[in-house]
C-alpha positions in Angstrom: 35.9 11.1 14.2 32.2 11.7 13.7 29.5 9.0 13.6 29.2 9.2 9.8 33.0 8.5 9.3 32.9 5.7 11.9 30.0 4.1 10.1 31.9 4.4 6.8 35.0 2.7 8.3 32.8 -0.1 9.7 31.4 -0.6 6.2 35.0 -1.0 5.0 35.7 -3.6 7.7 32.6 -5.5 6.6 33.8 -5.5 3.0 37.1 -7.1 4.1 35.5 -9.6 6.3 32.7 -10.6 4.0 34.4 -10.4 0.6 38.0 -10.9 1.3 37.5 -13.4 4.1 39.9 -12.0 6.7 38.9 -11.8 10.4 37.5 -8.6 11.8 40.6 -8.0 13.9 42.8 -8.1 10.8 40.4 -5.9 8.8 40.4 -3.2 11.6 44.2 -3.4 11.8 44.6 -2.9 8.1 42.3 0.0 8.1 44.0 1.5 11.1 47.4 1.2 9.5 46.3 3.0 6.3 43.7 5.4 7.5 44.3 5.7 11.2 46.1 9.1 11.0 44.6 12.4 11.8 45.3 13.5 8.2 43.4 10.5 6.8 40.4 11.0 9.1 40.4 14.7 8.1 39.6 13.7 4.6 36.3 12.5 6.0 33.3 11.1 4.3 33.1 14.2 2.2 36.0 13.0 0.1 36.1 9.3 0.8 32.3 9.0 0.5 32.5 9.8 -3.2 33.6 6.2 -3.6 32.1 2.9 -2.4 33.7 1.6 0.8 35.1 -1.2 -1.3 37.3 1.2 -3.2 39.2 2.2 -0.1 39.0 -1.2 1.7 40.5 -3.2 -1.1 43.5 -1.0 -1.2 44.3 -1.9 2.4 44.5 -5.6 1.4 45.5 -5.8 -2.2 48.6 -4.6 -4.1 48.3 -3.6 -7.7 48.4 -6.5 -10.2 50.6 -7.0 -13.2 48.5 -4.3 -15.0 48.9 -1.9 -12.1 45.2 -2.3 -11.2 43.5 -2.5 -7.8 40.0 -3.8 -7.3 37.6 -0.9 -6.8 34.3 -2.6 -5.9 32.6 -2.1 -9.3 31.5 -5.5 -10.7 32.1 -4.3 -14.3 35.5 -2.8 -13.7 36.6 -5.7 -11.4 35.0 -8.4 -13.6 38.2 -9.8 -15.0 40.2 -9.6 -11.8 41.0 -13.0 -10.3 40.9 -12.3 -6.6 42.4 -15.7 -5.8 45.6 -14.7 -7.5 45.6 -11.0 -6.9 48.7 -9.8 -4.9 48.0 -9.4 -1.2 49.7 -6.8 1.0 51.1 -8.1 4.2 49.0 -7.4 7.3 50.4 -5.0 9.9 52.7 -6.7 12.4 50.8 -8.2 15.3 52.7 -6.3 17.8 51.9 -2.9 16.2 49.3 -0.5 17.7 47.0 -1.0 14.7 45.7 -4.3 16.2 43.0 -3.0 18.5 40.7 -6.0 18.5 41.2 -9.6 19.8 40.6 -12.3 17.2 
């Protein structure tokens, strides 16, 4: 993974920590579980960078709501989403290899 892609993933972690309120270890585990494959990393910032880090980060934490919507990081589009009641995906199991940081 190049420095640009690593920086982008770190921005995704920051979104989950600062806006969702989960710990850094869980944020990294969620991102590792979804984007930690060679195929995902191969997409690179060239593809992923067309969207805000929030777009990809929220999908690691939230499930679609009753209208089949995920938050995307756009204040206008997300304006009527109640994040307090939005369905949350379970975190990866603690004993999985996705947890690479201590809490």
